C-alpha positions in Angstrom: 0.0 0.0 0.0 1.4 3.4 -1.0 0.5 6.3 1.3 1.0 10.0 0.6 1.6 13.0 2.8 -1.6 14.6 1.5 -4.7 13.9 3.6 -8.2 13.0 2.4 -10.6 15.4 4.1 -13.4 12.8 3.9 -11.5 10.1 5.9 -8.8 12.2 7.7 -6.3 9.6 6.5 -3.6 9.7 3.8 -5.0 9.8 0.3 -5.1 6.4 -1.4 -4.7 6.8 -5.1 -3.5 5.0 -8.2 -1.4 8.0 -9.1 2.2 8.5 -8.1 2.4 12.1 -9.0 0.7 15.0 -10.7 2.2 17.7 -12.9 0.4 21.0 -13.2 1.3 23.6 -15.9 0.2 27.1 -15.0 1.2 30.7 -15.7 2.5 31.2 -12.1 4.4 28.8 -9.9 2.2 29.6 -6.9 -0.9 28.7 -8.9 0.7 25.4 -10.0 1.6 24.6 -6.4 -1.9 25.1 -5.1 -3.5 23.3 -8.0 -1.2 20.2 -7.7 -2.2 19.8 -4.0 -5.8 20.0 -5.0 -5.5 17.8 -8.0 -3.5 15.0 -6.5 -5.4 11.7 -6.5 -8.2 12.9 -8.9 -8.7 11.9 -12.5 -7.5 14.4 -15.0 -11.1 15.4 -15.9 -12.1 15.9 -12.2 -8.9 17.8 -11.4 -9.3 20.2 -14.4 -12.9 20.8 -13.4 -11.9 22.0 -10.0 -8.7 24.0 -10.8 -10.2 25.7 -13.8 -12.9 27.3 -11.6 -10.1 29.6 -10.5 -7.4 29.4 -13.1 -7.8 29.6 -16.8 -4.2 28.9 -18.1 -3.7 25.5 -16.4 -3.3 21.9 -17.4 -3.1 18.8 -15.2 -1.1 15.6 -16.0 -1.5 12.7 -13.6 1.2 10.0 -13.6 0.4 6.4 -12.5 
């Protein structure tokens, strides 16, 4: 079992995910940092849906 340092707010336990990492491309490093924490563990479609509510110039690339 692989555990991550990011916590799942629904379970208060480390997020369990099939992804090893996520890359976020954004216009500003600060935006990419916040978006990568938000997007980790989500499908690409779900992650884009969430981060694009606040950021227009962003792309999410999960790696499993």
